[in-house]
Backbone as numpy.savetxt, mean C-alpha at the origin, in Angstrom:
# Nx Ny Nz CAx CAy CAz Cx Cy Cz
32.67 -5.88 -21.36 31.77 -4.64 -21.09 32.68 -3.15 -21.20
32.08 -2.24 -21.74 33.04 -0.94 -22.02 32.68 -0.17 -20.83
33.60 0.34 -20.04 33.43 1.29 -19.13 32.97 2.58 -19.43
31.87 3.08 -18.45 31.41 4.27 -18.92 32.18 5.32 -18.55
33.24 5.33 -17.66 34.24 6.36 -17.17 35.16 6.52 -18.45
35.61 5.38 -19.04 36.38 5.23 -20.13 35.69 6.14 -21.44
34.55 5.84 -21.76 33.79 6.12 -22.47 33.66 8.04 -22.37
33.50 8.41 -21.00 33.40 9.65 -20.79 34.59 10.41 -21.26
35.80 9.86 -20.76 36.92 10.30 -21.06 37.18 10.65 -22.32
36.67 9.32 -23.31 37.06 9.55 -24.91 35.95 10.77 -25.37
34.81 10.84 -24.92 34.09 12.00 -25.63 34.73 13.27 -25.10
35.36 13.30 -23.76 35.93 14.69 -23.32 37.04 14.70 -24.19
37.87 14.03 -24.78 38.96 13.94 -25.59 38.63 14.73 -27.02
37.31 14.13 -27.49 36.78 14.51 -28.70 36.62 16.05 -28.73
35.97 16.35 -27.46 35.54 17.73 -27.43 36.76 19.06 -26.88
38.27 18.22 -26.84 38.99 19.14 -26.63 40.41 19.21 -27.55
41.14 19.95 -27.75 42.08 20.25 -28.38 43.57 19.01 -27.99
43.29 18.75 -26.87 44.60 18.04 -26.47 44.12 17.03 -25.29
44.81 15.94 -25.08 44.33 15.00 -23.81 44.47 15.61 -22.47
45.51 16.83 -22.52 45.43 17.85 -21.32 44.17 18.39 -21.00
43.75 18.75 -21.92 42.51 19.82 -21.80 41.46 18.68 -21.44
41.09 17.78 -22.12 40.28 16.71 -21.96 40.29 16.07 -20.55
41.45 15.81 -19.81 41.67 15.49 -18.56 40.92 16.72 -17.30
41.06 17.94 -18.04 40.53 18.93 -16.88 39.00 18.87 -16.92
38.38 18.09 -18.29 36.73 18.25 -17.95 36.51 17.27 -17.27
37.24 16.15 -16.82 36.61 15.04 -16.19 37.34 15.07 -15.01
38.14 16.03 -14.37 38.93 16.06 -13.24 39.76 14.75 -13.01
40.73 14.60 -14.12 41.88 13.48 -13.75 42.91 14.10 -14.14
43.99 13.57 -13.80 45.10 13.85 -14.12 45.66 13.75 -15.77
46.44 14.15 -16.42 46.65 13.76 -17.80 47.06 12.44 -17.95
47.80 11.71 -16.83 48.14 10.59 -16.96 47.33 9.43 -16.63
46.38 9.64 -15.63 45.11 8.92 -15.49 44.28 8.94 -16.76
44.27 10.05 -17.26 43.34 10.27 -18.53 43.77 9.73 -19.87
45.23 9.74 -19.87 45.35 8.81 -20.85 45.52 7.27 -20.78
45.61 7.06 -19.28 45.49 5.43 -19.17 44.17 4.86 -19.58
43.24 5.82 -19.41 41.66 5.26 -19.56 41.42 5.13 -21.17
41.97 6.12 -21.70 41.66 6.17 -23.22 42.51 4.84 -23.73
43.75 4.40 -23.33 44.46 3.40 -23.80 43.66 1.92 -23.35
42.92 2.01 -22.25 42.11 0.99 -21.55 40.95 0.70 -22.71
40.55 1.54 -23.19 39.29 1.78 -24.16 39.72 1.32 -25.23
41.04 1.97 -25.98 41.35 1.32 -26.93 41.82 -0.37 -27.03
42.18 -0.70 -26.08 42.77 -2.29 -25.83 41.30 -3.10 -25.88
39.94 -2.45 -25.16 38.87 -3.40 -25.32 38.51 -3.31 -26.63
38.47 -2.24 -27.33 38.04 -2.21 -28.50 38.92 -2.80 -29.88
40.27 -2.81 -29.44 41.27 -3.47 -30.23 41.61 -2.50 -31.38
41.39 -1.50 -31.69 41.83 -0.60 -32.46 41.85 0.90 -31.77
43.06 1.32 -32.52 43.44 3.10 -32.09 42.08 3.98 -32.36
41.76 4.44 -31.25 41.09 5.86 -31.42 41.46 7.16 -31.99
42.59 7.59 -31.60 43.18 8.95 -31.83 44.31 8.42 -32.61
44.96 9.63 -33.51 46.34 9.88 -34.04 46.70 11.03 -33.43
47.92 10.55 -32.51 48.73 11.67 -31.91 49.56 12.16 -32.57
49.76 13.69 -32.77 51.08 14.38 -32.73 51.34 15.27 -32.04
52.68 15.79 -32.08 52.91 16.74 -31.11 52.26 18.11 -31.03
51.36 18.22 -32.16 50.71 19.82 -32.23 49.10 19.46 -31.82
48.51 18.12 -32.28 46.96 17.76 -32.19 46.75 16.26 -31.95
45.66 16.40 -31.62 44.99 14.72 -31.39 43.76 14.67 -32.25
43.70 13.84 -33.18 42.70 13.53 -34.01 42.10 12.04 -34.14
40.83 12.24 -34.32 40.08 11.10 -34.53 40.50 10.16 -35.69
40.41 8.79 -35.25 40.79 7.80 -36.30 39.39 7.41 -37.15
39.42 6.71 -37.95 37.95 6.17 -38.37 37.48 5.31 -37.35
37.92 4.54 -36.65 37.39 3.92 -35.31 36.59 4.97 -34.53
37.47 5.96 -34.19 36.99 6.90 -33.32 35.89 7.55 -33.77
35.70 7.90 -35.12 34.91 8.74 -35.58 33.31 7.87 -35.40
33.72 6.46 -35.95 32.37 5.67 -35.63 31.95 5.39 -34.28
32.79 5.46 -33.52 32.50 5.40 -31.93 32.10 6.26 -31.49
32.37 7.85 -31.69 31.93 8.94 -31.19 30.52 9.03 -30.71
29.57 9.11 -31.63 27.98 9.08 -31.52 27.57 8.15 -30.90
27.81 6.86 -30.91 27.52 5.58 -30.08 27.89 6.09 -28.36
29.07 6.59 -28.39 29.39 6.68 -27.12 28.66 7.88 -26.45
28.07 8.71 -26.91 27.72 10.09 -26.82 26.03 9.47 -26.23
25.58 8.28 -26.96 24.41 7.96 -27.01 24.28 7.25 -25.68
25.41 6.23 -25.34 25.41 5.43 -24.43 25.45 6.16 -22.90
26.44 7.31 -22.93 26.43 8.20 -21.72 25.09 8.90 -21.55
24.29 9.27 -22.56 22.92 9.90 -22.22 21.86 8.86 -21.63
22.22 7.47 -22.26 21.24 6.54 -21.93 21.40 6.53 -20.16
22.80 6.65 -20.12 23.32 6.23 -18.45 22.92 7.26 -17.59
22.77 8.72 -18.09 22.27 9.79 -17.22 20.85 9.35 -17.18
20.08 9.31 -18.35 18.63 8.89 -18.05 18.44 7.77 -17.03
19.18 6.96 -16.96 18.76 5.99 -15.87 18.89 6.73 -14.45
20.03 7.43 -14.26 19.88 8.33 -13.13 18.93 9.12 -12.87
18.57 9.85 -13.68 17.37 10.83 -13.76 16.19 10.00 -13.21
15.92 8.90 -14.07 14.55 8.31 -13.73 14.41 7.98 -12.37
15.28 7.80 -11.46 15.35 7.54 -10.08 15.56 8.81 -9.22
15.72 10.03 -9.69 15.90 11.22 -8.85 15.08 12.28 -8.91
15.17 13.34 -8.33 14.12 14.42 -8.71 13.94 14.97 -9.76
14.98 14.81 -10.46 15.15 15.55 -12.03 14.05 15.21 -12.83
13.53 14.25 -12.53 12.34 13.63 -13.63 11.61 12.94 -12.72
10.25 13.22 -13.21 8.76 13.02 -12.26 8.62 11.29 -12.50
8.28 10.66 -11.43 8.18 9.40 -11.77 6.79 9.17 -12.94
6.91 8.16 -13.73 5.81 7.84 -14.25 4.47 7.63 -13.90
3.35 7.91 -14.64 1.89 8.01 -13.43 1.55 6.50 -13.26
1.25 6.42 -11.94 0.51 4.91 -11.52 -0.73 4.96 -11.00
-1.50 3.96 -11.20 -2.87 3.82 -10.93 -2.90 2.56 -9.86
-3.63 2.67 -8.74 -3.71 1.85 -7.85 -5.17 1.72 -7.26
-5.59 0.49 -7.32 -7.10 0.18 -6.90 -7.12 -0.24 -5.72
-7.50 -0.01 -4.54 -7.52 -0.32 -3.26 -9.12 -1.03 -3.07
-9.18 -2.03 -2.72 -10.37 -2.46 -2.09 -10.92 -2.45 -0.86
-11.99 -2.33 -0.50 -12.25 -1.99 1.18 -13.94 -2.51 1.35
-14.24 -2.65 2.73 -15.79 -2.59 2.80 -16.23 -1.46 2.90
-17.58 -1.20 2.68 -18.10 0.17 2.43 -17.78 1.23 3.56
-18.04 0.42 4.87 -18.02 1.73 6.19 -16.68 2.16 6.24
-15.37 1.12 6.21 -14.10 1.67 6.47 -13.78 2.38 5.24
-14.16 2.10 4.11 -13.82 2.96 3.22 -14.41 4.46 3.06
-15.71 4.51 3.34 -16.39 5.88 3.74 -15.79 6.69 4.58
-15.57 6.01 5.91 -15.17 6.94 7.05 -13.50 7.07 7.20
-13.07 6.20 6.63 -11.55 6.10 7.15 -10.66 6.13 5.63
-10.82 5.68 4.81 -9.75 5.72 3.46 -10.17 6.84 2.48
-11.66 6.96 2.53 -11.65 8.19 1.39 -11.58 9.42 1.93
-11.23 9.85 3.27 -10.49 11.19 3.64 -9.33 10.94 3.56
-8.73 9.77 3.89 -7.14 9.51 3.61 -6.56 9.72 2.24
-7.45 9.39 1.33 -6.74 9.41 -0.05 -5.62 10.41 -0.52
-6.01 11.85 -0.38 -4.96 12.52 -0.69 -3.71 12.58 0.25
-3.75 12.25 1.35 -2.52 11.98 2.21 -1.77 10.67 1.45
-2.60 9.67 1.30 -1.74 8.44 0.59 -1.24 8.81 -0.78
-1.94 9.21 -1.53 -1.33 9.81 -3.06 -0.11 10.47 -2.91
0.31 11.22 -1.58 1.53 12.38 -1.73 2.75 11.27 -1.44
2.50 10.03 -1.21 3.53 9.18 -0.99 4.45 8.68 -2.25
3.72 9.01 -3.46 4.65 8.32 -4.73 4.17 9.54 -5.61
4.84 10.10 -6.41 4.33 11.36 -7.50 3.77 10.60 -8.48
2.72 11.27 -8.74 2.04 10.63 -10.10 1.14 9.66 -9.66
0.74 9.09 -8.46 -0.08 8.07 -8.06 -1.58 8.57 -8.04
-2.27 7.94 -8.70 -3.81 7.77 -8.20 -4.18 6.74 -7.75
-5.14 7.05 -6.71 -5.86 5.77 -5.85 -7.10 5.87 -6.37
-7.55 4.66 -6.80 -8.94 4.25 -6.82 -9.79 3.40 -5.54
-10.86 3.44 -5.26 -11.43 2.65 -4.39 -12.53 1.64 -5.04
-12.57 0.67 -4.47 -13.51 -0.43 -4.78 -13.99 -0.94 -3.51
-15.50 -0.80 -3.48 -16.55 -0.95 -2.35 -17.08 -2.63 -2.44
-16.80 -3.36 -1.33 -17.35 -4.93 -1.28 -17.21 -5.39 -0.04
-17.60 -6.63 0.09 -17.39 -7.59 1.40 -16.03 -8.28 1.17
-15.62 -8.84 2.31 -14.36 -9.50 2.23 -14.06 -10.55 1.23
-14.89 -11.50 1.27 -14.75 -12.65 -0.15 -14.61 -12.16 -1.32
-15.45 -11.36 -1.73 -15.33 -10.64 -2.90 -14.13 -10.19 -3.39
-13.55 -9.24 -2.11 -12.30 -8.42 -2.29 -11.31 -9.45 -2.51
-10.89 -10.65 -1.69 -10.05 -11.36 -1.88 -10.31 -12.04 -3.18
-11.19 -12.59 -3.74 -11.41 -12.96 -5.06 -11.07 -12.16 -6.16
-11.17 -10.89 -6.10 -10.73 -10.05 -6.84 -9.17 -9.65 -7.14
-8.69 -9.87 -5.75 -7.25 -9.93 -5.99 -6.60 -11.17 -6.42
-7.15 -12.07 -6.24 -6.57 -13.37 -7.13 -6.73 -13.28 -8.28
-8.01 -12.75 -8.92 -8.12 -12.47 -10.09 -7.31 -11.40 -10.83
-6.74 -10.60 -10.08 -5.95 -9.16 -10.77 -6.89 -8.32 -10.90
-7.92 -8.30 -10.52 -9.03 -7.13 -10.78 -8.80 -5.93 -9.84
-8.52 -6.37 -8.76 -7.93 -5.36 -7.71 -6.50 -5.53 -7.30
-5.55 -4.44 -6.83 -4.08 -4.42 -6.69 -4.08 -5.07 -5.38
-4.83 -4.39 -4.38 -4.83 -4.81 -3.04 -6.16 -4.30 -2.32
-6.13 -4.75 -1.13 -7.45 -4.15 -0.35 -7.14 -4.26 1.03
-7.75 -3.44 1.84 -8.06 -3.29 3.24 -9.24 -4.01 3.86
-9.09 -5.00 4.58 -9.94 -5.91 4.92 -9.52 -6.97 6.11
-10.36 -7.08 7.07 -10.24 -8.20 8.03 -10.61 -9.33 7.86
-10.85 -9.58 6.94 -11.12 -11.10 6.32 -9.98 -12.21 6.47
-10.10 -13.34 6.86 -9.17 -14.12 7.19 -8.51 -14.74 5.87
-7.18 -14.91 5.85 -6.57 -15.32 4.79 -6.21 -16.93 5.02
-6.45 -17.79 4.05 -6.02 -19.00 3.85 -4.95 -19.66 2.61
-4.95 -18.86 1.83 -4.27 -19.13 0.74 -2.78 -18.40 0.62
-1.87 -19.58 0.04 -0.58 -19.04 -0.08 -0.16 -17.84 -1.04
-1.29 -17.89 -1.84 -1.09 -16.74 -2.94 -1.32 -15.63 -2.69
-1.78 -15.24 -1.43 -2.19 -14.19 -0.85 -1.14 -13.56 0.24
-0.77 -12.31 0.29 0.08 -11.99 1.24 -0.47 -10.72 2.04
0.16 -10.40 3.25 -0.97 -9.30 3.81 0.17 -8.35 4.82
-0.15 -7.27 5.10 0.81 -6.52 5.98 -0.28 -6.19 7.20
-0.32 -6.20 8.61 -1.08 -5.89 9.34 -1.20 -4.43 9.73
-2.44 -4.05 9.89 -2.79 -2.70 10.06 -3.34 -2.65 11.66
-4.48 -1.64 11.61 -5.23 -1.36 12.77 -5.63 -2.62 13.43
-5.66 -2.48 14.71 -6.31 -3.66 15.59 -8.00 -3.26 15.50
-8.58 -4.43 15.29 -9.98 -3.96 15.25 -11.09 -4.56 16.35
-11.42 -3.94 17.19 -12.02 -4.14 18.50 -13.43 -4.05 18.22
-14.09 -5.18 18.74 -15.62 -5.32 19.04 -16.32 -4.77 20.11
-17.61 -4.44 20.13 -18.56 -4.38 21.07 -19.87 -4.78 20.98
-20.47 -5.38 22.06 -21.86 -5.85 22.00 -22.40 -4.71 22.29
-23.58 -4.20 21.48 -24.28 -2.87 22.05 -25.86 -2.87 21.37
-26.60 -2.13 22.43 -27.90 -1.86 22.08 -28.03 -0.12 22.26
-29.25 0.31 21.90 -29.76 1.66 21.80 -30.21 1.79 23.46
-29.71 2.94 23.90 -29.89 2.96 25.18 -31.44 3.02 25.96
-32.33 3.63 24.96 -33.67 3.55 25.60 -34.41 2.33 25.04
-33.85 1.37 24.07 -34.45 0.17 24.31 -33.94 -0.66 25.27
-32.63 -0.49 25.68 -32.26 -1.48 27.06 -32.81 -1.15 28.06
-33.16 0.46 28.25 -33.81 0.91 29.59 -35.16 0.17 29.50
-36.16 -0.05 28.35 -37.11 -0.60 28.30 -37.15 -2.14 28.41
-36.40 -2.51 27.79 -36.09 -4.15 27.66 -34.70 -4.59 28.16
-34.53 -4.47 29.53 -32.98 -4.75 29.91 -32.34 -6.09 29.45
-31.38 -6.24 29.06 -30.65 -7.27 28.74 -29.43 -7.89 29.87
-29.94 -8.19 30.81 -28.71 -8.50 31.88 -28.94 -10.02 32.18
-29.85 -10.85 31.84 -29.88 -12.17 31.87 -30.11 -12.87 30.71
-29.71 -14.10 30.67 -29.82 -15.04 29.74 -31.06 -14.83 28.92
-31.99 -15.09 30.08 -33.50 -14.91 29.53 -33.98 -13.77 29.02
-33.24 -12.58 29.13 -33.72 -11.56 28.51 -33.37 -11.37 26.95
-32.72 -12.23 26.55 -32.08 -12.24 25.04 -33.75 -12.62 24.14
-34.66 -13.28 24.74 -35.61 -14.03 24.00 -36.86 -12.48 23.69
-36.21 -11.26 24.48 -36.90 -10.05 23.95 -36.12 -9.09 23.10
-35.29 -9.88 22.17 -34.49 -8.91 21.52 -34.01 -9.63 20.24
-34.12 -8.86 19.33 -33.66 -9.09 17.80 -32.03 -9.09 17.56
-31.52 -10.11 17.40 -29.83 -9.76 16.95 -29.99 -9.45 15.56
-29.12 -8.77 15.10 -28.95 -8.26 13.62 -27.42 -8.35 13.42
-27.05 -9.24 12.15 -25.85 -9.66 11.84 -25.56 -9.48 10.36
-24.35 -9.57 9.79 -24.38 -9.50 8.62 -25.15 -10.67 7.43
-25.04 -11.81 8.36 -25.44 -12.84 7.60 -26.11 -14.21 8.58
-26.16 -15.31 8.03 -26.68 -16.24 9.24 -25.49 -16.76 9.72
-24.57 -16.90 9.34 -23.16 -17.24 10.16 -22.73 -16.60 11.27
-23.34 -15.25 11.46 -23.06 -14.38 12.52 -21.67 -14.16 12.38
-20.84 -13.54 11.55 -19.74 -13.44 11.38 -19.33 -11.97 12.44
-20.23 -11.21 13.11 -20.00 -10.55 13.89 -20.37 -10.59 15.47
-21.46 -11.51 15.50 -21.64 -11.93 16.95 -20.72 -12.76 17.26
-20.08 -13.62 16.49 -19.28 -14.41 16.72 -17.85 -14.00 17.60
-17.40 -12.69 17.46 -16.74 -12.04 18.14 -16.97 -12.21 19.74
-18.28 -11.91 20.13 -18.80 -11.78 21.38 -19.24 -13.39 21.88
-19.61 -14.12 20.97 -19.93 -15.61 21.24 -18.59 -16.49 21.46
-17.56 -16.19 21.01 -16.38 -17.09 21.05 -15.54 -16.58 21.98
-15.85 -15.32 22.80 -14.92 -15.08 23.75 -15.11 -15.68 24.87
-14.06 -15.49 25.92 -14.11 -16.21 27.15 -15.57 -15.45 27.96
-16.32 -16.16 28.49 -17.60 -15.75 28.98 -18.70 -15.77 28.24
-18.35 -15.80 26.68 -19.56 -15.61 26.08 -20.37 -16.78 25.49
-20.14 -17.74 24.65 -20.88 -18.91 24.12 -22.14 -18.79 23.53
-22.78 -19.99 23.75 -23.93 -20.12 22.76 -25.00 -19.85 23.69
-24.97 -19.18 24.76 -26.25 -19.34 26.07 -27.26 -18.16 25.72
-27.10 -17.27 24.42 -28.20 -16.46 24.52 -29.01 -16.71 23.26
-30.39 -17.08 23.55 -31.39 -17.49 22.50 -32.18 -16.03 22.34
-31.83 -15.64 21.00 -32.86 -14.47 20.99 -34.19 -14.48 20.29
-34.64 -13.51 20.40 -36.29 -13.64 19.97 -36.38 -13.58 18.27
-35.32 -13.21 17.78 -35.58 -12.94 16.49 -34.07 -12.56 15.68
-34.08 -12.86 14.33 -32.59 -12.62 13.69 -33.06 -11.62 12.59
-31.94 -10.77 12.39 -32.28 -10.12 11.03 -30.71 -10.04 10.48
-30.61 -10.11 8.90 -29.49 -9.98 8.38 -29.65 -8.97 7.60
-28.30 -7.95 7.40 -28.55 -6.85 6.51 -27.43 -6.57 5.50
-26.28 -7.23 5.84 -25.06 -7.45 4.85 -24.20 -6.48 5.12
-24.43 -5.33 5.80 -23.30 -4.39 5.83 -23.02 -3.76 7.59
-22.05 -3.62 7.88 -21.91 -3.23 9.40 -22.56 -1.80 9.64
-22.63 -0.88 8.59 -23.24 0.45 8.58 -24.51 0.34 8.60
-25.06 -0.39 8.06 -26.43 -0.65 7.80 -26.81 -1.17 9.28
-26.34 -2.00 9.71 -26.54 -2.64 11.23 -26.65 -1.47 12.35
-25.60 -0.59 12.25 -25.45 0.44 13.44 -26.80 1.18 13.27
-27.17 1.37 11.85 -28.42 2.40 11.66 -29.55 1.88 12.45
-29.60 0.42 12.20 -30.88 -0.01 12.62 -30.60 -0.18 14.23
-29.63 -0.35 14.94 -29.24 -0.49 16.12 -29.65 0.94 16.85
-29.20 1.70 16.17 -29.56 3.23 16.87 -31.09 3.44 16.73
-31.78 3.01 15.55 -33.17 3.29 15.67 -33.90 2.28 16.70
-33.17 1.30 17.46 -33.85 0.36 18.46 -34.66 -0.67 17.84
-33.97 -1.00 16.45 -34.53 -2.20 16.04 -33.81 -3.26 16.27
-32.98 -3.56 17.12 -32.21 -4.91 17.53 -30.87 -4.47 17.88
-30.22 -5.26 18.45 -28.90 -5.37 19.16 -27.80 -6.18 17.98
-26.71 -5.69 18.58 -25.58 -6.25 17.53 -24.16 -6.18 18.16
-23.17 -7.30 17.56 -21.83 -6.88 17.84 -21.18 -6.01 16.77
-20.71 -5.18 16.94 -20.18 -4.01 15.89 -18.53 -3.68 16.24
-17.72 -3.31 15.22 -16.67 -2.62 15.27 -16.55 -1.25 16.32
-15.47 -1.50 17.28 -15.81 -0.34 18.36 -15.45 1.04 17.63
-14.76 0.99 16.44 -14.38 2.49 15.92 -15.58 3.16 15.31
-16.68 2.20 14.95 -17.86 2.54 14.16 -18.94 3.10 15.06
-18.62 2.91 16.62 -19.62 3.17 17.31 -19.05 4.07 18.56
-17.92 4.38 18.50 -17.22 4.90 19.53 -18.13 6.39 20.15
-18.22 6.89 18.82 -18.92 8.24 19.12 -20.09 8.11 19.82
-21.10 6.86 19.39 -22.34 6.65 20.00 -22.27 6.31 21.51
-21.09 5.64 21.64 -21.06 4.99 23.10 -20.56 6.15 24.10
-19.93 7.24 23.55 -19.30 8.26 24.08 -20.76 9.27 24.50
-21.47 9.39 23.66 -22.68 10.35 23.88 -24.13 9.58 24.61
-23.82 8.43 24.68 -24.73 7.52 25.59 -25.79 7.05 24.74
-25.76 7.43 23.54 -26.83 6.72 22.70 -27.01 5.07 22.58
-25.59 4.64 22.51 -25.58 3.25 22.61 -24.85 2.92 24.06
-25.29 1.59 24.44 -24.94 0.91 25.65 -24.43 -0.62 25.27
-23.18 -0.70 26.10 -22.52 -1.99 26.06 -23.33 -3.20 26.51
-23.88 -4.23 26.11 -24.43 -5.38 26.90 -23.22 -6.61 27.32
-23.81 -6.71 28.44 -22.55 -7.98 29.33 -21.37 -7.29 29.15
-20.89 -6.05 29.75 -19.43 -5.64 29.69 -18.66 -6.29 30.44
-18.85 -7.40 30.89 -18.12 -8.29 31.69 -17.34 -9.23 30.59
-18.00 -9.31 29.74 -17.57 -10.26 28.26 -16.72 -9.38 27.35
-15.27 -9.62 27.25 -14.55 -8.78 26.48 -14.44 -9.57 25.09
-15.13 -9.13 24.09 -15.20 -9.68 22.66 -13.80 -9.69 22.22
-13.44 -10.97 21.42 -12.40 -11.14 20.79 -12.07 -10.10 19.60
-10.83 -9.95 19.28 -10.52 -8.61 18.37 -9.59 -9.36 16.99
-9.68 -8.53 15.85 -9.07 -8.74 14.72 -8.34 -7.68 14.37
-7.83 -8.00 12.82 -6.99 -6.70 12.44 -7.08 -6.65 11.21
-7.32 -5.26 10.81 -7.39 -5.06 9.29 -6.03 -5.10 8.82
-5.65 -5.72 7.51 -4.74 -5.96 6.83 -4.74 -5.63 5.36
-3.59 -4.94 5.07 -3.57 -4.64 3.57 -3.05 -5.96 2.81
-3.92 -6.38 1.98 -3.76 -7.77 1.23 -3.56 -7.37 0.01
-2.34 -8.57 -0.64 -2.15 -8.39 -2.17 -1.61 -9.59 -2.40
-1.24 -9.80 -3.76 -0.87 -11.09 -4.29 0.60 -11.17 -3.81
1.06 -12.35 -3.57 2.54 -12.81 -3.07 3.15 -12.55 -4.18
2.93 -12.55 -5.35 3.88 -12.38 -6.84 3.80 -11.15 -6.88
3.19 -10.25 -6.17 3.30 -8.48 -6.84 4.58 -8.02 -6.36
5.23 -7.44 -7.24 6.32 -6.90 -7.11 6.24 -5.30 -6.48
5.12 -4.91 -6.19 4.88 -3.58 -5.53 5.06 -3.68 -4.00
5.24 -4.81 -3.39 5.24 -4.92 -2.02 5.76 -3.86 -1.32
6.95 -3.24 -1.81 7.92 -2.05 -1.19 6.63 -0.89 -1.01
5.94 -0.65 -2.23 5.06 0.42 -2.42 4.03 0.26 -1.21
3.43 -1.14 -1.06 2.28 -1.45 -0.07 2.86 -1.46 1.57
4.43 -1.80 1.61 4.80 -1.57 3.00 4.83 0.07 3.32
4.90 0.81 2.34 5.14 2.44 2.52 3.42 2.74 3.13
2.78 2.36 2.25 1.33 2.58 2.14 0.66 2.34 3.74
0.95 1.28 4.03 0.72 0.62 5.31 1.24 1.33 6.42
2.39 1.83 6.40 3.18 2.55 7.43 2.39 4.25 7.53
1.73 4.65 6.46 1.03 5.88 6.39 -0.35 5.84 7.04
-0.81 4.48 6.53 -2.32 4.21 7.43 -2.17 4.15 8.68
-0.93 3.24 9.33 -1.16 3.60 10.78 -0.69 4.47 11.60
-0.29 5.67 10.63 -0.29 7.19 11.46 -1.43 7.59 11.85
-2.76 6.93 11.31 -4.01 7.66 11.45 -4.95 6.82 12.01
-5.49 7.36 12.85 -6.34 6.59 13.88 -7.80 6.24 13.08
-8.35 5.09 13.57 -9.79 4.63 13.01 -10.60 5.81 13.66
-10.80 6.24 14.60 -11.89 6.88 15.35 -11.85 8.17 14.69
């Protein structure tokens, strides 16, 4: 391989009346400069200059090399500028999947801050449920997703984000009218959850002190935690919900904790992406920025 430094000296020599003047252009001694020219000639196998006591002129080989050498040096400079502030990074679009409530309350306001991480980056959001998000990442229809859905496949990797706490709650006036302090009281209440598998209530049910001891008078599935919160606030039922989603309601007293002696299990939000995605370094930077901002 030809040395870029030797080529740089060659071009400097073509732009100067002598090797001594060329050496000054590249900040070398005349002896070191001459040695680099000789190294280049040895690599090529032909003389590049005709030297006399009065001048240095290019040989036919030197004339043929000159435009190629200038082009190579410019390409080398392009490589440096591509990763420096001299040149803007090429535009990038990234689609992040998330569930509705987290996307609306947390990620949407955070988009301008996250886009500042990389010049020329535009972030898009796709709203859906955990299983659909993971399926779309596998199919390369999404770049990544912020979700607490459980990962069971080696083709997906994740970076841990915020811890997700849960709380079992009911509307204050409902619980005043129909207290829920004993197991038998559950028969007077409707449990609201995302689906019949009780994905939210299981955080309370599977916790120490929880269990299957509560038999509710009715059940309702509504498919989204945000919709569940609205129904609970309206007094239409009780539910286990993410703490960040109802923290304000608990502070104002609109909602009350049910069986506060039972501490529900917790989970983590994760930034999920394909294991073969070469953009992991970017996802790590995004994750660190997301962790700087509270969910509440």
